[in-house]
N, C-alpha and C positions, 0 to 999 in steps of 0.2 A: 543490606536494603532491599526492600520489595519494590517491584514495578507496580504500575497502576493496575495490572491484572493480577496481582498478588504473587507473582513469580519471584523467587529470590535469585539474586546474582550469586554465584557458586564459588568463586575463587578470587584470589588477590588480583589477578589480571583482568577481572571483570570490572566493569564500572556502569554506572547508571546514566543514561541520556535522556533528558526531556525533550521531546518534539511536539509541539502543538498541544501542550497541555498533557501528553501522555509520556510515561516512562517505560523505557526498555533497556534490557542489559546488552552490552557490547563486549566482545572478546577481544582484547589487543592481540593481534597476531604478529604484528611488528610494530615498532616504536610509534610509527606514524598512520598505522591503519587500525581499523576495528571492523569487525564482522558482526552484524546483529544476531543474537540468538532467535530462534523461532520460538515464539511464545506458546505455541501448542504442541511442541516435540520436546522429547526427553534429550539431555545433553549427549547422551550416547548416540542417538538416532541422528541428531543435528550434526555431530561429527561425522558420521557416515555419509550423510548427504552433502555435506561441504566437501569431503573428500571426493566425492563422484562429480560434483560440479568443477572442481579444480582440474580433474582429468579431462574435462570435455573441451573440445576446440572453442575458439571465440565465436565462430559462427553458430555452433550448437548452443552456446549460451545465450547468444542474441536471439536465436529463434525461440527458446524458451522463454525468455524475458518478454519478448513480443506476444507470444501466446498468452502469457499470465496477464498482460496488459489488457489484452482483448477480452479474455475471461472476466477481469475485474470490472471492465465497462459493461459487459452484459450482465453481469450480478447487480451492478448498480442501476442499470436501466430496468431491470425486472423488479427491483425494490422500488423504484420510483413508481412503475406501472401498478404495483400492489397497492402502495399508498394513495395513488391518484387515478382509480379506475377510469375517471371521466376524462382522462387525457388521451388523445389520439397520438399516433407515432410521432408525428411533428412536435406536439407539445412536450411528449416525454424526452425528446432529443434536446429541445430547448433547456429543460430543466437539467438533463444531464451536462450540457455544456456549461451552464451556470455553475453548477456544482463543481466541475473539473477546473474553470479558470478564476472562479470568484467574480462577485458582482461589478466591481470596478473594471476589470478587464472585458467582462462580458458586455457591459454597456458601451466600451469603446470599440469592441469588435463588432457588436451587432446592435447599434443604436435604436433601430426600429423593432428589434425582437421582443415578443412578450417576456416578462420576467416571471416565468413559471417556477413555483415553488418545488423544489426537490423532494 
């Protein structure tokens, strides 16, 4: 079966999972666990990267995950600013928060905030 990006799941232990309308491969590593394949990496490189992550300490994995989260927010904020050059810094952040938490929670958390398009 192909994923939404056209990637094929490779073996019998692979399965396709749909999340928010997108499909991705997962590798069953244990009966109750699955690890997502990287969609832009070969299976061999993915295996090497996974082995390196497994050798890291928990604090190193948390540090890397935190930095990845910060990077993803920065990339998203840059994309919002590129789409909406008229937004100032505050408006860009409101658009980011709306995108992160969704409209319903955004309205509950910040009822008086402007509803900026992301």
